[in-house]
C-alpha positions in Angstrom: -21.2 -109.2 166.8 -19.3 -107.2 164.2 -20.2 -105.1 161.2 -18.3 -103.1 158.5 -18.6 -99.4 157.9 -17.6 -98.1 154.5 -17.5 -94.6 153.1 -19.8 -93.9 150.2 -17.0 -93.7 147.7 -15.6 -97.0 148.9 -12.2 -95.5 149.8 -12.1 -96.6 153.4 -13.7 -99.7 155.2 -13.3 -100.4 158.9 -14.5 -103.3 161.0 -16.4 -102.5 164.2 -16.5 -105.3 166.9 -18.0 -105.7 170.3 -21.4 -104.6 169.0 -24.8 -105.9 169.9 -28.2 -106.1 168.2 -29.3 -103.6 170.8 -26.4 -101.1 170.1 -27.9 -97.6 169.5 -27.2 -95.7 166.3 -25.8 -92.8 168.4 -23.4 -95.2 170.1 -22.2 -96.4 166.6 -21.7 -92.8 165.6 -19.4 -92.2 168.6 -17.2 -95.2 167.5 -17.2 -94.0 163.9 -16.1 -90.6 165.0 -13.1 -92.2 166.8 -12.0 -94.2 163.8 -13.0 -92.1 160.8 -12.4 -88.7 162.6 -15.7 -87.4 161.3 -17.9 -85.1 163.5 -21.3 -86.5 164.6 -23.2 -83.8 162.8 -21.5 -84.6 159.5 -22.3 -88.3 159.6 -25.1 -89.8 157.5 -25.4 -93.6 157.9 -27.3 -95.8 155.3 -28.2 -99.4 155.4 -30.1 -101.1 152.6 -31.4 -97.8 151.3 -32.6 -96.5 154.7 -31.1 -93.6 156.5 -30.3 -94.6 160.1 -31.5 -92.2 162.7 -30.6 -91.8 166.4 -32.9 -93.5 168.9 -33.0 -96.8 167.0 -30.9 -99.9 167.4 -29.2 -102.1 164.9 -31.9 -104.7 165.5 -34.5 -102.1 164.4 -32.8 -101.8 161.0 -32.2 -105.6 160.8 -28.4 -105.2 160.5 -26.8 -108.6 160.3 -23.4 -110.1 161.1 -20.6 -108.6 158.9 -23.1 -106.4 157.0 -21.9 -103.1 155.5 -23.2 -99.8 156.7 -22.4 -96.9 154.4 -21.1 -93.6 155.7 -21.8 -90.4 153.8 -19.8 -87.4 155.0 -21.6 -84.1 154.7 -19.6 -81.4 153.1 -19.2 -78.0 154.8 -21.0 -75.4 152.7 -18.7 -72.6 151.5 -20.3 -69.1 151.2 -19.2 -67.3 148.0 -20.3 -63.6 147.6 -22.1 -62.8 144.3 -21.7 -59.4 142.7 -24.8 -57.4 141.7 -23.4 -56.9 138.2 -23.2 -60.7 137.7 -26.9 -60.9 138.6 -27.8 -58.2 136.1 -25.8 -60.0 133.4 -27.6 -63.2 134.1 -31.0 -61.5 133.8 -30.0 -59.9 130.5 -28.9 -63.3 129.2 -32.1 -65.0 130.2 -34.1 -62.2 128.5 -32.2 -63.0 125.3 -32.8 -66.7 125.6 -36.6 -66.4 126.1 -38.0 -64.4 123.2 -41.6 -63.2 123.5 -44.2 -65.1 121.5 -45.4 -63.2 118.5 -49.2 -62.5 118.6 -51.3 -64.1 115.9 -53.6 -62.0 113.6 -56.9 -62.9 112.0 -56.4 -60.2 109.2 -55.7 -61.2 105.6 -56.8 -64.8 105.9 -59.0 -64.8 102.8 -56.4 -66.7 100.8 -56.3 -69.6 103.3 -57.1 -73.0 101.7 -59.6 -73.9 104.5 -62.2 -71.7 106.0 -63.9 -71.7 109.4 -66.5 -74.5 110.0 -65.1 -76.5 107.1 -64.7 -80.3 107.6 -61.1 -81.6 107.3 -58.8 -84.3 108.2 -56.1 -83.3 110.8 -53.0 -85.1 111.7 -52.1 -85.9 115.3 -48.5 -84.8 115.7 -47.7 -87.4 118.4 -48.8 -90.6 116.7 -49.0 -89.5 113.0 -52.5 -90.7 112.4 -55.3 -88.6 110.7 -58.5 -87.8 112.5 -61.8 -86.1 111.5 -61.9 -82.5 112.6 -63.5 -79.1 111.9 -61.8 -75.8 111.4 -62.6 -73.3 114.2 -60.5 -70.3 113.2 -57.7 -69.3 110.8 -54.9 -67.0 111.8 -51.5 -66.0 110.5 -48.2 -64.6 111.9 -47.6 -60.9 111.1 -44.1 -61.4 109.7 -45.0 -64.6 107.8 -47.4 -65.7 105.1 -48.0 -69.1 106.8 -51.5 -69.8 108.0 -52.3 -71.3 111.3 -55.5 -73.5 111.5 -57.3 -73.8 114.8 -59.1 -77.1 114.6 -61.2 -79.3 117.0 -61.2 -83.1 116.7 -64.7 -84.4 116.4 -64.2 -87.6 118.4 -61.9 -86.0 121.1 -63.5 -82.7 122.2 -61.6 -82.9 125.5 -58.4 -82.0 123.6 -59.8 -78.6 123.0 -58.6 -76.4 120.1 -55.3 -77.4 118.5 -53.1 -75.2 116.3 -51.8 -76.9 113.1 -50.0 -75.7 110.0 -51.1 -76.3 106.4 -49.1 -79.5 105.9 -51.0 -81.2 108.8 -54.5 -80.4 107.5 -56.2 -81.6 104.3 -59.7 -82.1 102.9 -61.9 -84.8 104.5 -61.3 -88.2 102.8 -64.5 -89.5 101.2 -63.7 -91.7 98.2 -63.2 -95.4 98.8 -60.9 -97.0 96.3 -61.9 -100.3 94.5 -59.5 -103.2 94.2 -58.8 -102.3 90.6 -57.9 -98.7 91.6 -55.2 -99.8 94.0 -51.8 -99.2 92.3 -48.4 -100.2 93.7 -46.5 -97.0 94.6 -49.5 -94.8 95.3 -50.0 -93.2 98.7 -53.5 -93.8 100.1 -55.2 -93.7 103.5 -55.3 -97.0 105.2 -56.6 -98.3 108.6 -53.8 -99.9 110.7 -53.2 -100.8 114.3 -49.5 -100.8 115.2 -50.1 -102.4 118.6 -52.3 -105.2 117.3 -52.3 -105.5 113.5 -55.3 -107.9 113.6 -57.6 -105.3 115.2 -59.0 -102.1 113.8 -56.9 -99.1 114.4 -56.4 -95.5 113.3 -56.1 -93.9 109.8 -52.6 -93.5 108.4 -51.0 -92.6 105.1 -49.6 -95.7 103.4 -47.6 -96.4 100.3 -48.8 -99.6 98.6 -45.9 -102.0 98.2 -47.7 -105.1 96.7 -51.2 -106.5 96.2 -52.2 -110.2 95.8 -55.6 -111.6 95.0 -56.7 -115.3 94.9 -60.1 -116.9 94.6 -60.8 -116.5 98.3 -58.6 -113.7 99.7 -57.2 -110.3 98.8 -54.0 -109.0 100.4 -52.4 -105.6 100.4 -49.0 -104.8 101.9 -48.0 -101.2 102.5 -45.4 -99.0 104.1 -47.3 -97.1 106.9 -46.1 -93.5 107.2 -46.0 -92.2 110.8 -46.1 -88.5 110.4 -44.0 -85.9 108.5 -40.7 -86.8 110.1 -40.0 -89.8 107.8 -40.8 -92.6 110.3 -42.5 -95.6 108.8 -43.5 -99.2 109.3 -42.4 -101.4 106.4 -44.3 -104.3 104.9 -47.4 -104.0 106.9 -50.4 -106.2 106.0 -53.5 -104.1 105.6 -56.4 -106.1 107.1 -59.3 -103.9 105.9 -58.7 -103.8 102.0 -62.3 -102.7 101.4 -61.8 -99.5 103.4 -58.9 -97.8 101.6 -59.5 -94.1 100.9 -58.1 -91.8 98.3 -56.2 -88.7 99.6 -58.1 -85.7 98.4 -56.2 -82.7 97.0 -56.9 -79.2 98.3 -59.7 -77.6 96.3 -60.8 -80.8 94.5 -63.9 -81.4 96.7 -67.0 -79.4 97.6 -66.4 -78.0 101.1 -70.1 -77.9 101.9 -70.6 -81.6 101.2 -70.5 -83.7 104.4 -68.9 -87.1 103.7 -69.9 -90.3 105.6 -68.1 -90.8 108.9 -65.1 -93.2 109.0 -64.9 -96.0 111.6 -61.9 -96.0 113.9 -60.8 -98.9 116.2 -62.7 -99.1 119.5 -61.3 -97.1 122.3 -61.9 -100.0 124.7 -60.7 -103.5 123.6 -62.7 -105.2 126.4 -66.2 -104.0 125.6 -65.6 -102.8 122.0 -67.3 -99.5 122.9 -70.7 -101.2 123.3 -72.8 -98.8 125.4 -75.0 -101.7 126.7 -72.1 -103.8 128.1 -70.8 -103.1 131.6 -67.0 -102.5 131.5 -64.7 -102.2 134.5 -61.9 -100.8 132.3 -63.3 -97.9 130.3 -66.2 -97.2 132.7 -66.5 -97.3 136.5 -63.9 -99.7 137.9 -66.2 -100.6 140.8 -69.7 -101.1 139.2 -68.8 -101.2 135.5 -71.6 -98.7 134.7 -71.2 -96.1 131.9 -73.8 -93.7 133.2 -73.1 -90.3 134.8 -69.6 -89.8 133.3 -69.6 -86.3 134.8 -69.7 -87.9 138.2 -66.7 -90.1 137.7 -63.2 -89.6 139.2 -60.0 -90.6 137.4 -57.2 -92.0 139.5 -54.1 -90.0 139.1 -52.0 -93.1 139.2 -53.8 -95.9 137.2 -56.2 -93.7 135.2 -59.2 -95.9 136.2 -62.6 -94.3 136.6 -64.8 -94.5 139.7 -68.2 -93.2 140.4 -68.1 -90.9 143.5 -71.1 -92.9 144.9 -69.3 -96.2 144.4 -66.4 -95.2 146.7 -66.2 -96.3 150.3 -67.0 -93.9 151.8 -68.8 -92.1 149.0 -67.6 -88.6 148.0 -70.1 -85.8 147.7 -67.8 -83.3 146.0 -64.8 -83.3 143.7 -61.5 -83.3 145.6 -59.3 -80.2 145.1 -56.0 -82.1 145.2 -54.7 -85.2 143.4 -57.0 -88.2 144.0 -55.9 -91.9 144.1 -58.1 -95.0 144.1 -58.1 -97.5 147.0 -55.7 -99.7 145.1 -53.1 -97.0 144.4 -53.4 -95.0 147.6 -50.4 -95.1 149.8 -50.9 -94.6 153.5 -48.6 -91.7 154.2 -48.5 -92.6 157.9 -46.5 -95.8 156.8 -44.0 -93.9 154.7 -40.6 -93.2 156.3 -39.0 -90.1 154.9 -35.3 -89.2 155.3 -34.7 -88.0 158.8 -37.8 -89.6 160.3 -38.0 -92.3 162.9 -38.9 -95.9 161.9 -42.5 -97.0 162.2 -43.2 -99.8 164.6 -42.9 -103.3 163.0 -45.9 -105.6 163.7 -43.6 -108.6 163.4 -41.0 -107.3 165.9 -43.7 -106.0 168.2 -44.8 -109.7 168.8 -41.3 -110.9 169.7 -40.7 -111.9 173.3 -37.9 -109.3 173.5 -40.4 -106.5 172.8 -42.7 -107.4 175.7 -40.0 -108.4 178.2 -39.2 -106.1 181.1 -35.7 -107.5 181.4 -32.8 -105.0 180.7 -30.3 -107.7 179.8 -28.5 -107.2 176.6 -29.5 -110.3 174.6 -28.1 -109.2 171.3 -24.4 -110.1 171.7 -24.6 -113.8 171.1 -23.9 -115.5 167.8 -27.3 -117.3 168.0 -29.0 -113.9 167.5 -27.1 -112.7 164.4 -29.2 -114.7 161.8 -28.1 -116.5 158.7 -26.1 -114.7 156.1 -26.7 -117.4 153.4 -28.9 -120.5 153.0 -28.4 -124.0 151.7 -30.4 -124.5 148.5 -28.6 -127.6 147.1 -31.2 -129.8 148.9 -34.6 -128.9 150.4 -35.0 -128.4 154.1 -36.8 -131.7 154.5 -33.9 -133.7 153.0 -33.0 -137.0 154.7 -29.3 -138.1 154.5 -26.0 -136.4 153.9 -25.7 -132.9 152.4 -23.7 -133.1 149.1 -20.2 -131.5 149.6 -20.2 -131.8 153.4 -18.0 -134.7 154.4 -17.9 -136.3 157.8 -15.5 -134.3 160.1 -16.5 -130.9 158.8 -16.2 -128.4 161.6 -17.8 -125.0 162.2 -17.1 -122.5 165.0 -20.7 -121.5 165.6 -24.2 -123.1 165.3 -25.4 -120.5 162.9 -22.7 -121.8 160.4 -24.1 -125.3 160.8 -27.5 -123.9 159.8 -26.1 -122.1 156.8 -24.5 -125.4 155.5 -27.9 -127.2 155.7 -26.6 -129.9 158.0 -28.8 -128.8 160.9 -31.0 -125.8 160.1 -32.4 -124.6 163.5 -30.1 -122.1 165.3 -31.0 -123.2 168.8 -33.3 -126.3 168.8 -31.6 -129.6 169.2 -33.9 -131.6 166.8 -34.9 -130.6 163.3 -37.9 -132.4 161.9 -41.6 -132.5 161.3 -44.2 -134.4 163.3 -45.7 -136.0 160.2 -42.5 -136.7 158.3 -39.6 -137.5 160.6 -36.4 -136.0 161.9 -33.6 -134.8 159.5 -30.9 -133.9 162.0 -30.0 -133.4 165.6 -27.3 -131.8 167.7 -25.7 -133.7 170.6 -24.6 -131.0 173.1 -24.8 -132.8 176.5 -28.0 -131.1 177.6 -28.9 -134.0 179.9 -26.4 -135.5 182.3 -27.8 -139.0 182.2 -27.3 -139.2 178.4 -24.6 -141.8 177.5 -22.4 -141.3 174.5 -20.3 -144.2 173.3 -19.3 -142.7 169.9 -20.9 -145.2 167.5 -24.0 -145.4 169.8 -25.6 -142.9 172.1 -28.8 -142.2 174.1 -30.6 -139.0 173.4 -33.3 -137.3 175.5 -36.2 -135.6 173.7 -37.3 -131.9 173.9 -40.0 -130.2 175.9 -41.1 -130.3 179.5 -39.3 -127.0 180.4 -40.8 -123.6 180.9 -38.9 -121.4 178.4 -41.2 -118.3 178.8 -39.5 -114.9 178.8 -37.2 -115.8 175.9 -35.2 -118.4 177.9 -32.9 -120.8 176.2 -32.9 -123.5 178.9 -34.5 -124.2 182.2 -35.1 -127.0 184.7 -37.5 -129.8 183.9 -40.9 -128.8 185.2 -43.4 -131.2 183.6 -43.6 -134.5 181.6 -42.5 -134.7 178.0 -45.0 -135.8 175.4 -44.4 -137.7 172.1 -45.4 -134.8 169.9 -43.8 -132.3 167.6 -40.0 -132.9 167.5 -40.1 -136.0 169.8 -42.6 -137.6 167.5 -40.5 -136.6 164.5 -37.5 -138.5 165.9 -39.7 -141.5 166.7 -40.9 -141.7 163.1 -37.2 -142.4 162.0 -37.4 -145.7 163.9 -38.4 -148.7 161.7 -41.3 -149.6 163.9 -44.9 -148.6 164.4 -45.4 -145.4 166.4 -46.3 -146.0 170.0 -46.8 -143.0 172.3 -47.4 -145.1 175.4 -44.5 -147.6 175.7 -42.3 -146.7 172.8 -41.0 -149.1 170.1 -38.0 -151.2 169.0 -36.9 -151.4 165.4 -37.0 -154.8 163.8 -34.3 -153.8 161.3 -32.7 -150.6 162.6 -30.7 -150.0 159.4 -34.0 -149.7 157.5 -35.0 -146.6 159.4 -34.8 -143.1 158.2 -31.3 -141.5 158.5 -30.5 -138.7 160.9 -27.6 -136.3 160.5 -25.8 -135.9 163.8 -23.7 -132.9 164.9 -21.7 -133.0 168.1 -21.1 -129.7 169.9 -18.1 -128.8 172.1 -20.6 -128.1 174.9 -20.9 -131.9 175.4 -17.1 -132.2 176.0 -17.5 -132.3 179.8 -19.8 -135.4 179.4 -18.3 -137.2 176.4 -14.8 -137.7 175.1 -16.2 -138.0 171.5 -17.4 -134.4 171.4 -15.0 -131.9 169.7 -12.8 -129.6 171.7 -14.0 -126.5 169.8 -17.1 -125.6 167.8 -19.4 -128.1 166.1 -18.5 -131.2 164.1 -20.6 -133.3 161.6 -20.2 -136.9 162.7 -22.3 -138.7 159.9 -25.5 -140.6 159.6 -27.2 -142.4 162.6 -30.3 -144.5 162.8 -32.9 -144.8 165.6 -32.7 -148.3 167.2 -35.5 -147.8 169.8 -37.2 -145.2 171.9 -39.0 -145.4 175.3 -40.4 -143.3 178.1 -38.7 -143.2 181.5 -38.5 -140.9 184.6 -35.5 -138.6 184.5 -33.4 -137.3 187.4 -35.8 -134.5 187.8 -38.6 -136.9 188.5 -40.6 -136.0 185.4 -41.2 -138.3 182.4 -38.8 -137.9 179.5 -38.5 -139.7 176.1 -35.2 -141.5 175.5 -33.8 -142.6 172.1 -31.0 -145.0 171.2 -29.2 -144.0 168.0 -26.5 -146.1 166.3 -24.1 -145.0 163.6 -24.7 -146.3 160.0 -22.3 -144.4 157.8 -19.7 -145.6 155.2 -17.4 -142.7 156.0 -15.2 -143.4 159.1 -16.0 -141.7 162.3 -13.9 -138.5 162.9 -12.5 -139.8 166.3 -11.0 -143.0 164.8 -7.6 -143.1 163.3 -9.0 -143.7 159.8 -11.3 -140.7 160.3 -8.5 -138.4 161.4 -6.4 -139.4 158.4 -9.3 -138.7 156.1 -9.8 -135.3 157.6 -6.2 -134.5 157.0 -6.4 -135.8 153.4 -9.5 -133.7 152.7 -7.9 -130.6 154.3 -10.8 -130.0 156.7 -10.1 -127.3 159.2 -12.3 -125.2 161.5 -14.5 -122.8 159.5 -15.0 -119.3 160.8 -17.6 -116.7 159.8 -16.4 -113.9 157.5 -14.7 -111.2 159.5 -14.3 -113.4 162.6 -10.5 -113.7 162.4 -10.1 -110.0 161.8 -12.3 -109.3 164.8 -10.2 -111.5 167.0 -7.0 -109.9 165.7 -8.4 -106.5 166.5 -9.2 -107.5 170.0 -5.7 -108.8 170.6 -4.2 -105.6 169.3 -6.4 -103.6 171.6 -5.3 -105.7 174.5 -1.6 -105.3 173.6 -2.0 -101.5 173.3 -3.8 -101.4 176.7 -1.1 -103.6 178.3 1.6 -101.4 176.8 0.0 -98.2 178.1 -0.4 -99.7 181.6 3.3 -100.8 181.6 4.4 -97.3 180.8 2.4 -96.0 183.6 3.6 -98.6 186.2 7.1 -99.7 185.1 7.8 -101.5 188.3 4.9 -103.9 188.1 5.5 -105.5 184.7 4.2 -109.0 184.0 5.6 -111.5 181.7 3.2 -112.2 178.8 1.7 -115.7 178.7 3.4 -117.9 176.2 0.1 -119.6 175.4 -1.8 -116.3 174.8 -1.0 -116.4 171.0 -2.0 -120.0 170.8 -5.6 -119.1 171.8 -6.1 -116.8 168.8 -6.7 -118.5 165.5 -4.2 -117.5 162.8 -5.6 -114.9 160.4 -2.7 -115.4 158.0 -2.4 -117.8 155.1 -2.9 -121.4 156.3 -0.3 -124.0 155.6 -1.0 -125.9 152.4 -1.6 -129.6 152.8 -2.0 -132.3 150.2 -5.8 -132.8 149.8 -7.2 -136.1 148.8 -8.7 -136.2 145.3 -12.4 -136.3 144.8 -13.2 -139.7 143.4 -15.8 -140.1 140.6 -17.5 -143.4 139.9 -17.0 -145.0 136.5 -20.7 -144.3 135.8 -20.3 -140.6 136.6 -17.2 -140.4 134.3 -19.1 -142.0 131.4 -22.0 -139.6 131.8 -19.7 -136.6 131.8 -18.1 -137.9 128.6 -21.6 -138.2 127.0 -22.4 -134.6 127.8 -20.7 -133.3 124.6 -22.5 -129.9 124.7 -20.9 -129.0 128.1 -17.5 -130.5 127.4 -15.7 -127.2 127.8 -17.4 -126.6 131.2 -16.6 -130.1 132.4 -13.0 -129.7 131.4 -12.7 -126.7 133.7 -14.7 -128.4 136.5 -12.6 -131.6 136.4 -9.5 -129.6 137.2 -11.0 -129.1 140.7 -10.9 -132.8 141.5 -7.6 -132.3 143.2 -9.2 -129.9 145.6 -11.4 -132.5 147.2 -14.7 -131.1 148.6 -14.3 -127.9 146.6 -15.1 -130.0 143.5 -18.8 -130.1 144.5 -18.8 -126.3 145.1 -17.4 -125.8 141.6 -20.0 -128.0 140.0 -22.7 -126.1 141.9 -21.2 -122.7 140.7 -20.8 -123.8 137.1 -24.2 -125.4 136.6 -26.3 -122.7 138.3 -29.5 -121.6 136.5 -29.3 -117.9 135.8 -33.1 -117.6 136.4 -33.7 -119.3 139.7 -30.1 -119.1 141.0 -30.1 -122.8 141.9 -28.5 -126.0 140.5 -30.2 -126.6 137.1 -33.0 -129.2 137.2 -34.1 -130.8 133.9 -31.4 -128.7 132.2 -31.9 -127.4 128.7 -28.6 -126.8 127.0 -29.2 -124.0 124.4 -27.4 -123.4 121.1 -25.3 -120.7 122.8 -24.2 -123.4 125.3 -26.0 -122.1 128.4 -27.9 -124.4 130.8 -31.3 -123.3 132.1 -34.0 -125.2 134.0 -36.8 -126.5 131.8 -39.4 -124.9 134.0 -37.6 -121.5 134.0 -37.3 -121.5 130.2 -41.0 -122.5 129.8 -41.9 -119.6 132.0 -39.8 -117.3 129.9 -41.5 -118.5 126.7 -45.0 -118.1 128.1 -44.1 -114.5 128.7 -43.2 -114.2 125.0 -39.5 -113.9 125.7 -37.8 -116.2 123.2 -34.2 -115.3 123.9 -31.5 -117.0 126.1 -31.8 -115.6 129.7 -28.0 -115.5 129.9 -26.8 -113.9 126.6 -30.1 -112.8 124.8 -29.4 -115.2 121.9 -32.6 -115.6 119.8 -33.8 -119.1 120.4 -36.9 -118.8 118.3 -40.5 -119.6 119.1 -40.3 -123.2 118.2 -37.1 -124.0 120.2 -36.9 -127.7 121.1 -37.2 -128.2 124.9 -35.0 -131.3 125.0 -33.6 -132.1 128.4 -29.9 -132.8 128.6 -30.3 -136.3 130.2 -26.6 -136.9 130.6 -26.1 -133.7 132.6 -29.3 -134.4 134.7 -28.0 -137.9 135.6 -24.6 -136.6 136.7 -26.2 -133.8 138.9 -28.6 -136.3 140.4 -25.7 -138.4 141.5 -23.5 -135.6 142.8 -26.5 -133.9 144.6 -28.7 -136.8 145.6 -32.2 -135.6 146.5 -31.9 -132.0 145.2 -34.8 -132.5 142.8 -37.2 -133.0 145.8 -37.3 -129.3 146.5 -37.9 -128.2 142.8 
């Protein structure tokens, strides 16, 4: 296993090989010190946002193959002496910056427009709306003639006493204006809800822009003024035209007269402030009751109220610190802070490796590294070939076969479902009595072995049963299922297809297996299956599979020529060639050092040693066979006028053979689901999005293109690009099954 370590600024990246899933973090630090020349105490390692701590392994942090671990190098603190005079200067500057607040005086307030206990309208400085209030006290600054009014909002006593200047206080509005008294250009007090214009809101100043009256309706449009800063909402339709008030001038009304109370919008939109209705939003979130408000706790996160008696367990006294409801509370014991050890993972604690007493290092194999990507072109239960993977494709390791989608399990030989069938299998020569004749081979089912203790293989210890994967492979046979005697297909070609991968492990038993890695050999069908006693003396299920693929087999002359034309070569994981090259350099350095120490015992280097290492340089260019499109596919591409520019770019990749399919997948990728578009909608801005993805966006009231934010409008036509859909269905057969 190998990983990359990169400095936080991206200036240096190094590859570290010969690692294991069980490599300790402190062991990794030692190797980083040798390469980066950074002391252990100055290293801070990060992986996916977590700081890696000593005592844990790479497996604990789920570090994968060729993943990047970031290195932050701690800076050495430099102590700089600070003079006492500089401290004094700073204190003097801070004293100048922070002037003392001038005390307010209650003297000489007789000339104030509003007196204590007088009813007024006061403006909320945050939202710009006017609320009914009462003057509590009047003060003024000694060096100024400006009066400060201390007011208390009648409907919001919890806000306490608020200090406002004269421009934010005025006489209480009391005169409702009739329809004939509304004049365009006049500023009046209107009720408006900026969040939901159809609902009742708060009281704002509004300049009448236009009014219209018909036989049935009356409409008023105004510019709503949001405070004294000049902010406004233009062309707002005033819903409540019968509740428009005149703005009273100071001194024009009798201060002792108490006007009728105005109605604001309900505080709670769910219960409309009805005291008889239980509400889980504005009242207790648990029981919905509105009684005992003094015994309710407000969550410091979601602001929901809870009765102390409704909690589990109930609280008898108010908590001194911040309080969080059960839905918002975070278990601090599960939080991992910087510098702390990881908590035990329940999932990893159930793994066989966690309970095993074996000290063997199981983390070095490629079967343990996990996938770095996943095939999404077709679903996991897809029967038949994988688009873009021709016969003869070769991979170095089984995990790469899984990433391509040809055979998804990392270790298991059969991939399938007991109620659906088998999708693929790997022929690795696991049983010596299996016969492989190339176009036809016998295959032995799975099971009957004791694999406890995380074993990968073992001797046959019991009879196999026609269940699970064995039953799945039997379902591919075009015959009724028979778990006693087996079955023979009447028409074997009519059975379900099975993708077959041959492994180099079977080379000692079969000449048709590849010499290195794993190779995709095409589609096979199950001819028959039957039970028989194996060499171990236990019952095993045997299957006869026969090739049924239009593409030539890779061991034939036609198949070898086609592999050359398509330019198929061994595929290696990212970083593998660099890892092998590093190992060779280390061997050469060690050999050179030993030769200097013992010059009399030099050995000639093996001429074949370089041939064993795959070349990491630029591969020799070969002429690749063109990817051939059918006449129907070509006509459908020509019909897709909206994507003509994209198709022109894609068609230039026909000369690169299998890479054409990869280019199509990359070009027609939905920006929302990151998969090949299904039922594509080609927008006016010429982007292709899945119909379901665009529907979901419109339901969320987002009516713009997900790719470029072009305004599509609420009534955008969801017309599927049928020509594009038809082409993609032919290039990626079966991809719509997983959508």
